[in-house]
Phi, psi and omega in degrees: 000129178287158178303309180295330181293316182294314178301309178307311181295320178293324179291318177296338176275355180097008188285114182292329176287338179286325174298321180293323181296317181292322181289312180296324175295332193244342183311312177300314180306307180303313184298317173305311178303318181291310194269322180260337178273309185262347182048052175284153175292164179303320180286314185295325180299323187289320182289316173300326181292317176297327181284331176299316184283335175290319182286327169301308183307314184290332191234020181300324179299340180275358177287130183278324190230112189295334186279353187259019186306309183300313171303312170316301175302321171304312184293319173304309184305306174313309181299313180283341173283311177300318174304311182296323183287328173289323174298307185293323183228072187293339188255357177263142180241152186271132180285168179291328178291322176295317180290327169293317178294327176293314174299320174297312178307315182291324180293317177301322174296323181291311182292320176308318174302308180305313180302307179304313181294323176294318178299325178298333179266001178274156173303143184315318180302316180291311177311319178289312178301319176291321175298317180297325195269311191271325177271315181270358178057031177284137172295158169311321182293319185291312182302307179310310182294318180286328185258004178059048172238145173306146185295328182295334186282327179307306182296320175296326180291315184290335179283325174290326174290324175293322175300315173298319181296317183292323175297325180281328174292315186224083178303136179087349181283336181263030181291153183290159176289155184287162171300148180307137178095345177253143180273152182299141180084353176250038172302137183270000000 
């Protein structure tokens, strides 16, 4: 059972701490869709943000697959943003180019959330070193000095941690090749 499935079940049982956890887990994502995806003003973003979580609260029982929570919340957010834009600008239509740009921005946000959620599931050392290197743009030398590790160790840890991250993002993707003479998918 996935973490989202457990969270949804707790929410449906009326667990207030689960609702708080759901909002905490997805608030940045929803806000990013609203602000970076649809580029709403700050005041409009606040209104849509509130509407999104009110809708999620009202309709969570309609979610058919608890493991699809992220996609469902994203769709609720997109629908409410589109509704807001249609009400605010009833005579304007989105061009194909704008729709493509929006789809690209939303795909980037989806990937960013998936990576963020995967980092949380990694051992603390991996999450820290990947955050330092990729998010904070620290050099091997800086990471080495701050973690009191040899510089050569940093590169190998980053490589191992990236493999772990890929395993979390796409389980089964990094399977070892089959023994010689055996075809993929014909394991005995």
